[in-house]
Structures are given as C-alpha cells and as structure tokens.
C-alpha positions as CSV (number, residue, x, y, z in Angstrom):
1,M,0.0,0.0,-0.1
2,S,1.2,3.4,-0.9
3,L,0.4,6.3,1.5
4,T,1.1,10.1,1.0
5,I,1.3,12.3,4.0
6,D,2.4,16.2,4.2
7,L,4.5,16.6,7.3
8,P,5.4,19.7,8.8
9,P,9.3,20.4,7.9
10,D,10.3,20.2,11.6
11,L,8.6,16.9,12.0
12,E,10.1,15.7,8.8
13,A,13.7,16.6,9.7
14,E,13.2,15.2,13.3
15,L,12.2,11.9,11.8
16,A,14.9,12.0,9.0
17,A,17.5,12.7,11.9
18,E,16.5,9.6,13.7
19,A,16.4,7.4,10.7
20,A,19.9,8.5,10.0
21,R,21.1,7.8,13.4
22,L,19.6,4.3,13.2
23,H,21.4,3.8,9.7
24,L,17.9,3.3,8.0
25,P,16.3,4.7,5.0
26,L,13.6,7.2,6.0
27,P,10.6,5.1,4.4
28,E,11.9,1.9,6.4
29,Y,12.1,4.0,9.6
30,L,8.6,5.4,9.1
31,V,6.9,1.9,8.5
32,H,8.8,0.7,12.0
33,V,7.5,3.9,13.6
34,I,3.9,3.4,12.3
35,A,4.3,-0.4,13.5
36,V,5.7,-0.1,17.0
37,G,5.8,3.9,17.9
38,R,8.6,6.2,18.4
39,P,11.0,5.8,21.2
40,P,10.6,8.5,24.2
41,N,12.3,11.8,23.7
42,P,14.5,12.3,25.8
43,M,15.2,8.8,26.5
44,P,14.9,8.0,30.2
45,R,18.4,8.0,31.7
46,T,17.8,6.9,35.3
47,G,15.8,4.1,37.0
48,A,13.2,6.6,38.1
49,E,12.9,8.0,34.5
50,V,12.5,4.7,33.3
51,V,9.7,3.6,35.9
52,A,7.9,7.0,35.1
53,Y,8.1,6.2,31.3
54,W,6.7,2.7,32.0
55,E,3.7,4.2,34.1
56,R,2.9,6.7,31.4
57,E,2.8,4.1,28.8
58,G,0.9,1.6,31.1
59,L,3.5,-1.1,31.1
60,L,3.8,-1.7,34.9
61,G,2.3,-4.9,35.8
62,T,2.0,-6.3,32.2
63,R,4.8,-9.1,32.7
64,T,2.7,-11.4,35.0
65,D,5.1,-14.2,34.0
66,I,7.8,-12.5,36.2
67,T,7.1,-13.7,39.8
68,D,10.3,-12.3,41.3
69,P,11.5,-9.3,39.8
70,T,14.7,-9.1,41.7
71,E,15.7,-12.6,40.6
72,H,14.7,-11.7,37.0
73,V,17.0,-8.5,37.0
74,R,19.7,-10.7,38.4
75,A,19.6,-13.2,35.9
76,L,19.3,-10.6,33.1
77,R,22.4,-8.8,34.5
78,E,24.4,-12.1,34.5
79,K,23.3,-12.8,31.1
80,S,24.6,-9.5,29.5
81,E,27.8,-9.9,31.6
82,K,28.5,-13.0,29.7
83,R,27.7,-11.6,26.4
84,E,30.4,-10.8,23.9
85,Q,30.7,-7.2,22.9
C-alpha cells in the first residue's frame, strides 16, 4: 500500500535525523514508527525516569510471568555480563 502524508518540515527533519542515526532509509524507519511507535524523547537516563515512562505507557504489571523481579533482574544482569561485545 502506498500512502502520501504531508508532514510539517520540523517533524520531517526530526524523523529523518532519527532514521539517519539508526542507519535506516527514511521510508523503512517510518514503517517501523507506524508499526511500533517512536522511542521516548528524551530517552530515560535513570531508573526513576524509566519507571515513570513505564507508568505513563501503562506497562507496569504487564509481565505477569515475572514472579520475582529481583531474581529476574539478577539473571538479566548475569546474562549481559557473559555476552560478547
């Protein structure tokens, strides 16, 4: 499907910059944005900012499969420490 959208120049520039930062062609990035949304701007930098973002997005409590959050975080940390960079 083809779709033509007239974007304000400032939004177009912002989207083009995000696409370039991700090394994606603008049309491919826009398909991604439409499918999953844009990342928060600015990105959360502290734990409190991440939790506030999750609250705004309604994400807290959605992972009912995680019964012990502390153990889950510990396992994620261990896995990331063993990962090759």
